[in-house]
N, C-alpha and C positions, 0 to 999 in steps of 0.2 A: 367457694362456698363453704360452711361449716355446717357438719347434717343437725347439730344442737340446737343449731340458733334457727335456722330453717323447720326442726319441727314446731321449737315457742314461738316463732312469729304465723304459723300456720295452725297452734293453739288459741293464740290471740284472735286471728281474724274471724273463727267459728265460732261468732259469737248470738251461735240462732238461741232467744230462749228456753231454759229448759234443756238445756244441751249440756252431758258436762263434755269436758274434750281432755284427753289425756296424750302428753309430747310423748310417753314411753309409752314402753306396753307395761299394763297393771295387773297383781297376783288377781283383781278380782274387779269386775266390772258392774254395774250398775245404770239398767238403761233409762232413759236414753242415754247414750252416748257414744260419739267418735274418740277412734283412739285413729295415734296415727302411728301411720307404723315405721321400718327400719327404711331408708335410702340407699337405693342402687346409683351409682355415679360411675357416669364416663369421662372419661378425664382426654383432655389434647383433643378437641375436635378440630379445633383450629392448630396450626402450627408452632409451635412454644410459648403453650401455657396457654393461646387464644380464647380458648373456650370450653367451658363444663356443662356437663347435661346429667341432670338426674331424674328419679321417680320414683316414686312411694306415694303406698295408698292409707289413703283414708276410711275405716272400717265405722261403719255410722251405724250400732243395732239399736232398734227399738224396742222391741219386747217380745213374748212370745208369739209362735207362728199363727197361734191361735186367734190372735186378739185385733180384731179389725184397726179397735185404734192404733194397731203399734205399722198397722198398713196403712193408714190413713196421714199416720204422721210422717211415713216414709216418702208420702206421695206429695207434702211439702215441701220435703227436704231437694228433692226429686227437680222439684220447675227448674226451669232455664234462669229465671230473672227474678229476683221478687226478695223479700225482706228473711227468709227462711232457705233460700237458694245456697245448700253449697257451692255449688260451682261460683254464683256470685259473692258470696262472703271471701272465698278462698283466688280470686281473681280481682278480687274489687282494687285492691293496692300491690300493683303489677311486680314492684322489686322486694314484697312482704318486708319492707322498710328498710330498703337496703339489703337483703341478704342475701339475695338474688337479683338476677339483669332482668329475668322476667321469669312469669308463672302461667302455666292452664292449668286447668280442670279436664279433661281429655273425653271420660269417659265412666260412667254407673252403671254396675251390673249387679242385682240382685244373687245375694248369697244367704248358706242359715250358718250359725257360729252359736256353739254351744257353751251356756257360762252355767257354771256349778248345776251341771247336771240336766240343763234345762237349752231345747234347742231355740235359738233368737234368730228372728225375721233381721234380715241386714241389706246393707248394701255395699260393694268395693267400691270407691270413688279411686278410680287413676287418677295421681295429679305428678302432669312432667315441672321441671325446674328446669331454668337455666342459665347459668355463672361464670 
C-alpha cells in the first residue's frame, strides 16, 4: 500500500458536486472542502508481509459555525447511502482502483476547524484501509 496512491484514489472517489478535495494538506482551504489526511500504517498483521492495515482521516469543512446552510450541507454528506454520502463514495470501489485490498469508512464525528481565523463547522471521517 502506497500512501500517496491511497490518498489520490480517495480524492477521485470523493466526487461530490461542489466539494473541493485535497489529497495533500493545503496551505489554504476554501469550503466546502475535503482534506485527506496522512495515513497511519501497521505492518505485518499476518506473518511474512501477509497484510498491512492503515487509518486516515478525511476532514470535510462546510462553512462558518453560524451558517445553517453549512450544517444542512454536512447532513447530506453524513447519510450512510446516497449520491452525496461520503461513506458511500469511499466504499464504492472496495479496492480504490487496486491500491488496497479493501476500504471502510467506519466513523464520522463533528469537529470544528479554524480556517483563516474563522471557526468552521466540519466532520472527521475515519477511513480504514487494508492491503
